[in-house]
ZARO-633577 format. One record per residue (C-alpha): x, z, y negated. Coordinates in steps of 0.02 Angstrom, whole numbers, plus 32768, in hexadecimal, padded with zeros to 4 digits. Layout:
<recs>
XZY ...
</recs>
This chain:
<recs>
7E588640837C 7E35859983D1 7E7884F7837A 7DFB848D831E 7DBC83E3836B 7DFB834E8304 7DE082A98335 7E8282538341 7EEF82F58348 7F29836183EB 7F1D84008383 7F778473841E 800583ED8427 801183B68375 802B84738346 80B2848983D9 810983F88395 8107842882E7 813F84D2830B 81D684958354 820F844082B8 81D384B6821B 819C856D8221 80DB85608223 804B85F68234 7FC385B082AF 7F27858D82A9 7F3B84DE8250 7EC684838209 7EC183CC81F9 7E6183708163 7E5382BB815E 7E92827380B3 7E7381C780DA 7E2E8150816C 7DE580BC81A6 7E3F802681CB 7EE680528198 7F4A80F381CC 7EEC818481E2 7F49820F8160 7F1982C88188 7F4D8363810A 7F8683F3818B 7F8684A58152 7FBB854C81BD 7F7C85E88189 8008861F811E 7FDC859E80A4 8070852780CF 8031846780D0 807283B98118 80248314812C 800B82BB81D2 8012820C81EB 7FC681A28281 7F7E80FA82A6 7EC080D682A0 7E5C81028339 7E48808483C5 7EA37FF783F1 7F197FB98369 7F937F15836A 802E7F3B83B9 80987F208311 801E7F8282B4 802880218265 80CF803A82A6 81018101827C 81A580FB82A4 81BE806F8221 817080D88195 81C3816E81CF 8274811881BF 824C80BF811C 821F816C80BE 82A881BB811D 8327814480D9 82EB81578036 82FE82078029 83A1820D7FE8 837E81817F59 832681937EAD 8286815A7EFC 820D81E27F15 81C782057FB7 81878296801B 820882F78092 81F882AF8146 81F5834B81D8 81F882DC8268 81A8825282D4 814E824E8372 817181A283B2 810C8184843E 806081BF847F 808F825784DB 805B82DF8464 7FCA82A18406 7F9582048459 7FF0819483D7 808281988384 807A81FA82DC 80F6823A8251 80F282DC81E9 812E82E48134 8127838D80B7 809583818044 80A6834D7F9E 802C837B7F25 7FEC83147E92 7F6682867E5D 7F2D81F97EBF 7ED0818B7E39 7E4A811F7E9D 7DB2810B7E1E 7D98811B7D5E 7D5581C67D77 7DF982087DDB 7E5A81D47D4B 7E1D82587CCC 7E8082CA7D2F 7F0582907CCB 7F0882827BF9 7F3181F77BB5 7FE8821D7B84 7FFE82387C3C 7FB081967C6E 800E813E7C02 80B381837C4E 807C815F7CF7 805E80B37CE1 810D809F7C8D 814F811E7D36 80EA80A07DB5 816180107D6C 8207806F7D69 81EF80BE7E0B 81C07FFD7E57 82707FC77DF3 82C780567E55 8282801D7F0A 82C17F777EE2 83737FB27EB1 83847FF77F50 840E7FAA7FB1 83C07FA58070 84617F9680C7 849D80318067 83FA809180A1 84018062814F 83797FDC8139 83DF7F448143 83817F0181E2 82D27F4A81B5 82997E8581A0 82CC7DD98185 83037DB880C4 82F97CFB80A9 82507C928086 81DC7D34806B 81657CE18015 81557C658090 813F7CC98134 80C07D2A80C7 80697CA680AF 806F7C758177 80347D178196 7FA47D3D812D 7F637C92814A 7F6B7CA68202 7F0A7D5281D9 7E857CEA817C 7E747C6181ED 7E5D7CEC827F 7DDF7D728225 7D907CE881A7 7CC77CF881B0 7CA27C57816F 7D167BC38105 7D3F7BE4806E 7DA07B4A8031 7DF67BB27F92 7E557C1C8017 7E8F7B83804F 7EB47B1F7FB8 7F0B7BB87F7F 7F867BCD8026 7FAB7B088009 7FDF7B197F65 80437BB87F72 808D7B75800E 80C07AD27F94 81107B2F7F05 816E7BC47F4A 81E07C0B7EBE 82AA7C1B7EEA 82BA7CBD7F29 83407D297EE5 83A47DB97F4C 83307E097FD5 83057EBB7F9E 82A37F447FE8 81EC7F0E7FD0 81497F9A7FDE 80D17F0E7FF9 80477F827FC5 807E7FD97F14 7FDE800F7EBC 7FBD80947E4C 7F4B80F07ED8 7FE780DF7F4E 804E81647EE5 804A82197EDE 8039824C7E0F 806C82F67DC4 8006834B7D24 808682EA7CD0 805A823A7D03 8105823C7D5C 811481E07E20 8121827F7E85 812C82087F1D 8110815E7F64 808D814A7FF4 805980C38063 8101807B80A2 80B3802C8139 80C07F7480FE 81757F8480AE 81F27F0780EA 82847EA28095 825D7DFD8018 822E7DDC7F65 82247E637EE6 81B47E037E84 81217E107F09 80F47EB57EF3 810E7EA47E33 808D7E107E43 80157E7C7EAB 802F7F2D7E50 7FE27EB57DB1 7F537E8C7E1E 7F267F1F7E4B 7F4E7F6C7D8F 7ED17EE17D49 7F1D7E547CE2 7EFE7E537C20 7E4A7E157BEF 7E237DD07C8A 7D857E0B7CE1 7DC57E1E7D93 7DD67ECC7DF9 7E377ECB7E9D 7E177F717E92 7D507F9A7E53 7D4180457DF3 7E09803A7DDE 7E5680C87D98 7EB9805E7D15 7E10802A7CBC 7E2F80DF7C53 7E7480F47BAC 7F2381277BA2 7F7180A57C2B 7FDA80167BF9 7FA87F597BFF 7FE47EFB7C83 80487E9E7C09 80987F287BDF 80B67F5B7C8F 81137EA97CAF 817E7EB47C0C 81B87F547C44 81FD7F287D06 82327EA17CB6 82B47F0F7C47 82C67F997CBC 82E97F227D56 83477EB37CF6 82DB7E187D67 82A57D687D14 81E87D857D30 81BE7CD47CD9 815E7C957D78 80F87D477D92 80607CCB7D95 808D7C827E3D 809D7D377E87 80067D687E3F 7FA17CE67E88 7FFA7CF97F2D 7FB97DB57F0B 7F177D9D7EE0 7F047D177F96 7F767DA6800A 7ED17E2C7FC7 7E477DA77FF5 7E967D8A80A9 7EA87E3480D3 7DF47E638095 7DAF7DED80ED 7DE67E30818D 7DB47ED18157 7CF67E768140 7D027E1A81E5 7D0E7EC78244 7C7F7F0C81D6 7C177E728208 7C597E9782B2 7C227F5382C2 7CC77F8682DA 7CB380028245 7C18804E8286 7B74801A829D 7B3F80678211 7BC080188191 7B6F7FD180FD 7BBB7F7C805A 7C097EDB80C0 7BBB7E748033 7C317EB87FB8 7CB37E9C8032 7C897DDD803C 7C697DBF7F8E 7D0A7E1A7F58 7D6A7D927FCF 7D237CFA7F76 7D417D5E7EB7 7E067D787EF9 7E0C7CBA7F3F 7DB97C877EA8 7E457CE57E33 7EE57CB87E93 7EB17BF57E78 7E787C1D7DBC 7F2B7C717DB4 7F7D7BCE7DFD 7F3A7B727D6E 7FC77BCE7D05 804B7BA47D80 809B7B067D5B 809C7A767DE4 800D7AC37E39 7F6B7A6D7E30 
</recs>
């Protein structure tokens, strides 16, 4: 049987590469799990029921420093012996020779990815409560890992994490903005003027949220996914962003429209924050700063997506970019509103 044709996959070469590392029964079948402007993730299955996951950069030209497959592979491999749940890694193809772009393969881990309120029904209310607690406990475990001990001491600079992040994302904003939005500028300036003192640097996931974790039926985290922007820095940035994604108590602002966390059983954001403080031992009294930073960072990221939509790089039939524009404005406004709660900010 001839291999199937899948955009982004050289089936013959990938089959040969994988066969040299694990036992497979060709032909392999490739199903795109996630795509778009982020890394492409394929479920790979063989004739005997074996299953793996292949990750590669998006199609087309990408920034040289973005979508680093070697970095993701290195992080997951380093965390494998720790108590942080990650998928077992099969191997890395670091150059373009096999598949036209670097990629890595890991074992397929079965579980639920809850991306919407409808998908939340895959777990019962009790399992949803456990999932909320688990999410916090696993994040605390990530932050407890000694980067040097696992070989990640040189993953990134450890000092001045927030100032470097502000510089990075504000630069992205200025390059991609589709219109002037004064709230983004005001929030940037206020955040830059009020950076909290950073404690000891930890591993920072960078995009930690419910739908970047695989959950089993009981609500336990089976594996943490999407390590592409992981680095070293201030762990409270992960906590603030988690609260932004989760949805703050009694606040009608959603970073993720139709978020699964709105379903019955999931703990309130304040309960997650209390649990993180308890299990990690960290002072979270300045968390409003990091929540404001999370809203602002997401506004900058989504503006880049909006620019690609308007520029046609997401396809000529792409629609719905107006919603991205409104989401950016909402996030920037939420960031500014949150700064009111930060002592010393305007």
